[in-house]
C-alpha positions as CSV (number, residue, x, y, z in Angstrom):
1,X,150.1,118.6,14.0
2,X,151.7,117.9,17.4
3,X,153.0,114.3,17.7
4,X,150.2,112.3,19.4
5,X,151.0,109.7,22.0
6,X,148.6,107.3,20.4
7,X,149.6,108.0,16.8
8,X,150.9,104.5,16.0
9,X,147.7,103.0,17.4
10,X,145.6,105.4,15.3
11,X,147.6,104.5,12.2
12,X,147.0,100.8,12.8
13,X,143.3,101.2,13.4
14,X,142.8,103.4,10.4
15,X,144.6,101.0,8.1
16,X,142.7,98.0,9.4
17,X,139.4,99.8,8.8
18,X,140.5,100.9,5.3
19,X,141.5,97.3,4.4
20,X,138.5,95.7,6.2
21,X,136.0,97.9,4.4
22,X,137.8,97.4,1.1
23,X,138.3,101.1,0.8
24,X,142.1,101.2,0.3
25,X,143.0,102.3,-3.2
26,X,139.4,103.2,-4.0
27,X,139.0,106.8,-5.1
28,X,137.4,109.1,-4.0
29,X,137.8,107.6,-0.6
30,X,134.4,105.8,0.1
31,X,133.6,107.5,3.4
32,X,130.1,106.1,3.7
33,X,131.4,102.6,3.3
34,X,134.0,103.2,6.0
35,X,131.3,104.5,8.4
36,X,129.1,101.5,7.7
37,X,132.0,99.1,8.3
38,X,132.6,100.7,11.6
39,X,128.9,99.9,12.5
40,X,127.9,103.6,12.8
41,X,124.9,105.2,11.2
42,X,124.8,108.7,9.7
43,X,121.3,110.2,10.0
44,X,120.6,112.4,7.0
45,X,116.9,113.1,7.9
46,X,117.9,115.5,10.6
47,X,120.0,118.6,9.8
48,X,121.5,120.0,13.0
49,X,122.0,123.4,11.4
50,X,118.2,123.6,11.2
51,X,117.3,123.0,14.9
52,X,114.0,124.8,15.6
53,X,114.5,128.1,17.4
54,X,111.8,127.2,20.0
55,X,114.0,124.2,21.0
56,X,117.0,126.5,21.4
57,X,114.9,128.8,23.5
58,X,114.2,126.0,26.0
59,X,117.9,125.0,26.0
60,X,120.3,126.2,28.7
61,X,122.9,128.8,27.6
62,X,125.7,126.2,27.3
63,X,123.6,123.9,25.1
64,X,122.2,126.7,23.0
65,X,125.8,127.9,22.3
66,X,126.9,124.5,21.4
67,X,124.0,123.6,19.1
68,X,124.3,126.9,17.2
69,X,127.8,126.1,16.1
70,X,128.0,122.3,15.9
71,X,129.1,120.7,12.7
72,X,128.9,117.1,13.8
73,X,127.2,115.2,16.6
74,X,128.0,111.7,17.8
75,X,125.8,109.7,20.2
76,X,128.0,107.0,21.7
77,X,125.3,104.7,23.0
78,X,123.3,104.5,19.8
79,X,126.4,105.0,17.6
80,X,124.6,107.6,15.5
81,X,126.2,110.6,13.7
82,X,124.3,113.8,13.0
83,X,125.6,116.4,10.6
84,X,125.3,120.1,9.7
85,X,124.0,119.4,6.2
86,X,124.7,123.0,5.1
87,X,128.4,122.1,4.9
88,X,129.8,121.2,1.5
89,X,129.8,117.5,0.6
90,X,133.6,117.1,0.9
91,X,133.7,118.9,4.3
92,X,131.0,116.5,5.5
93,X,133.3,113.6,4.6
94,X,135.9,114.9,7.0
95,X,133.3,115.5,9.8
96,X,131.9,111.9,9.3
97,X,135.4,110.5,9.8
98,X,136.1,112.7,12.8
99,X,132.9,111.4,14.5
100,X,133.9,107.9,13.4
101,X,137.1,108.2,15.2
102,X,135.2,108.9,18.5
103,X,133.4,105.6,17.9
104,X,136.3,103.4,16.9
105,X,139.3,104.5,19.0
106,X,138.9,102.2,22.0
107,X,140.1,104.7,24.6
108,X,137.6,107.3,23.4
109,X,134.5,105.1,23.4
110,X,133.6,105.4,27.1
111,X,134.6,109.0,27.6
112,X,131.2,110.7,26.8
113,X,127.6,109.9,26.2
114,X,127.3,112.5,23.4
115,X,129.8,114.9,21.8
116,X,129.3,117.8,19.5
117,X,132.1,119.1,17.3
118,X,132.4,122.7,15.9
119,X,134.9,124.5,13.7
120,X,137.3,124.8,16.7
121,X,137.4,121.1,17.5
122,X,137.6,120.2,13.8
123,X,140.5,122.5,13.2
124,X,143.8,120.9,12.3
125,X,145.4,123.3,14.8
126,X,143.3,121.8,17.6
127,X,145.7,121.1,20.6
128,X,143.2,119.1,22.8
129,X,144.5,115.5,22.6
130,X,141.0,114.0,22.4
131,X,140.0,116.1,19.4
132,X,143.4,116.1,17.8
133,X,143.3,112.3,17.8
134,X,140.0,112.4,15.9
135,X,141.3,114.9,13.4
136,X,144.4,112.9,12.8
137,X,142.3,109.7,12.2
138,X,140.0,111.6,9.8
139,X,142.9,113.0,7.8
140,X,145.0,109.9,7.4
141,X,141.9,107.8,6.6
142,X,140.5,110.3,4.1
143,X,143.9,110.6,2.4
144,X,144.7,106.9,2.7
145,X,148.1,107.2,4.5
146,X,151.0,106.9,2.0
147,X,148.6,106.9,-1.0
148,X,148.4,110.7,-0.8
149,X,152.2,111.0,-0.7
150,X,152.5,108.6,-3.7
151,X,150.1,110.8,-5.7
152,X,151.9,114.0,-4.7
153,X,155.2,112.5,-6.0
154,X,153.6,112.1,-9.5
155,X,152.4,115.7,-9.8
156,X,153.9,119.0,-10.6
157,X,154.5,121.8,-8.0
158,X,151.3,123.9,-8.2
159,X,148.1,124.8,-6.5
160,X,146.4,122.9,-9.4
161,X,147.9,119.7,-8.2
162,X,146.5,120.1,-4.7
163,X,143.0,120.9,-6.1
164,X,143.2,117.8,-8.3
165,X,144.1,115.8,-5.2
166,X,141.1,117.2,-3.3
167,X,138.8,115.8,-6.0
168,X,140.8,112.5,-6.2
169,X,140.4,111.7,-2.5
170,X,137.0,113.4,-2.0
171,X,138.4,116.1,0.4
172,X,137.9,119.8,0.7
173,X,140.4,122.0,-1.1
174,X,141.4,123.5,2.2
175,X,142.2,120.1,3.7
176,X,144.1,118.9,0.5
177,X,146.2,122.0,0.4
178,X,147.3,121.6,4.0
179,X,148.1,118.0,3.4
180,X,149.9,118.8,0.2
181,X,152.2,121.3,2.0
182,X,152.8,118.8,4.9
183,X,153.7,116.0,2.4
184,X,155.7,117.9,-0.2
185,X,159.5,117.5,-0.5
186,X,159.7,120.8,-2.4
187,X,160.2,124.2,-1.0
188,X,156.6,125.5,-0.8
189,X,154.3,127.4,1.6
190,X,150.7,128.3,1.9
191,X,148.9,131.4,3.2
192,X,145.2,131.1,4.0
193,X,143.4,134.5,3.9
194,X,140.0,135.5,5.3
195,X,137.9,138.5,6.5
196,X,138.3,140.5,3.3
197,X,137.5,144.2,3.9
198,X,137.1,146.3,0.7
199,X,136.3,149.6,2.4
200,X,138.4,152.8,2.4
201,X,141.7,151.0,3.2
202,X,141.2,147.5,1.9
203,X,142.8,144.6,3.8
204,X,142.3,141.0,4.8
205,X,143.6,138.9,7.7
206,X,145.9,135.9,7.8
207,X,144.1,132.8,9.0
208,X,147.1,130.5,8.8
209,X,150.6,130.2,7.4
210,X,152.1,126.7,6.6
211,X,155.4,125.7,5.1
212,X,157.0,122.5,4.0
213,X,160.0,121.1,5.9
214,X,162.3,122.0,3.0
215,X,160.9,125.5,2.8
216,X,161.6,126.1,6.5
217,X,165.1,124.5,6.2
218,X,166.1,126.8,3.4
219,X,164.4,130.1,4.4
220,X,163.4,129.8,8.0
221,X,160.0,131.0,9.3
222,X,158.7,134.0,7.4
223,X,156.8,136.3,9.7
224,X,153.7,137.7,8.0
225,X,151.5,140.3,9.7
226,X,148.1,139.2,10.8
227,X,146.6,142.1,9.0
228,X,147.6,142.2,5.4
229,X,147.2,145.6,3.7
230,X,146.4,146.3,0.0
231,X,150.1,146.7,-0.8
232,X,150.4,142.9,-0.9
233,X,149.8,141.8,-4.5
234,X,147.7,138.8,-3.5
235,X,145.5,141.0,-1.4
236,X,144.9,143.1,-4.5
237,X,143.9,139.8,-6.3
238,X,141.5,139.1,-3.4
239,X,140.0,142.5,-3.4
240,X,139.6,142.5,-7.2
241,X,137.5,139.3,-7.1
242,X,140.1,137.2,-8.9
243,X,139.5,133.5,-8.6
244,X,142.8,132.1,-10.1
245,X,146.3,133.5,-10.6
246,X,149.2,131.3,-11.5
247,X,152.1,133.7,-12.3
248,X,152.3,136.1,-9.4
249,X,155.7,137.4,-8.3
250,X,156.8,138.9,-5.0
251,X,160.0,139.4,-3.0
252,X,160.1,138.3,0.6
253,X,162.7,138.9,3.3
254,X,163.8,135.6,4.7
255,X,166.5,134.6,7.2
256,X,168.8,134.1,4.2
257,X,168.1,137.5,2.7
258,X,165.7,138.6,0.0
259,X,164.2,135.9,-2.1
260,X,161.9,136.1,-5.2
261,X,158.9,133.9,-5.0
262,X,156.3,132.8,-7.5
263,X,152.8,132.8,-6.0
264,X,149.6,131.1,-7.2
265,X,146.3,132.4,-5.9
266,X,142.9,130.7,-5.6
267,X,139.7,131.9,-4.1
268,X,137.0,129.4,-3.3
269,X,134.6,132.1,-2.0
270,X,135.1,130.9,1.6
271,X,138.8,131.6,1.9
272,X,141.6,132.7,-0.4
273,X,144.8,130.6,-0.7
274,X,148.3,131.8,-1.7
275,X,150.7,129.0,-2.7
276,X,154.4,130.1,-2.6
277,X,157.6,128.6,-4.0
278,X,160.9,130.2,-4.9
279,X,161.5,131.1,-8.5
280,X,163.3,128.2,-10.1
281,X,161.7,125.5,-7.9
282,X,160.1,123.5,-10.7
283,X,158.7,120.0,-10.5
284,X,157.1,118.9,-13.7
285,X,154.7,116.1,-14.5
286,X,153.0,114.7,-17.6
287,X,149.6,115.2,-16.0
288,X,147.4,118.0,-17.4
289,X,144.8,119.5,-15.1
290,X,141.4,120.7,-16.3
291,X,139.8,122.2,-13.3
292,X,136.1,122.8,-13.5
293,X,133.5,123.7,-10.9
294,X,136.1,124.3,-8.1
């Protein structure tokens, strides 16, 4: 994420709330306790993904567009949060904290009467300062600042470790994987795949590519095409309906020449994730993961 002007203040406010709500070092992160401490209310008797079509018919084009995509809604005056309850539980945790940010960051409180957030504003790649601040607050609060980094340092280098951390903190696997790459001192990278097309010439598209600082330092940025053809081994895994793969191998051209990488593949039915690290980059731990129901 781009360095925020208010990052130090957001860090301080988040830490104060975690401590004040007695949520620091409690796992999974007790999001509802944090929201209550911030004197906000989450309304679970209204699902904004189920707004009646007749209401949308009466709405103007702008409102109809917004309501059809909104994941979270915050009413500043009443300090009430509404959610799209069709989202997974852990995804809702992040949205709750994003909306909480709008209510607790002092410089955001008087900006709007009501604000709705969709997949774009909730994206970690969001560049708008207002929404990027809320995303940053949600992420550091959910992952409890340096507590996530401490946990990463105890675990081996694997996609299993990131999935374990998602459960540990009560986050989505997608969010935990991104945070894992950002926090890791190892040489590792992540591809996020989507839009699988299994027709005559199978392919998928690259939603995002992330790399750790050490990965970029050693190999530079690797340019992957947006459209990934069936010749890529992990696209074959995706097309074949594979859920896990831990021992994939591929050779990539980097700024330092050809490098052989191990890749680990995971498909959570929403996106597919490809975790990369160079052969020989090993970081072991004594923790054994038994992943069920991911």
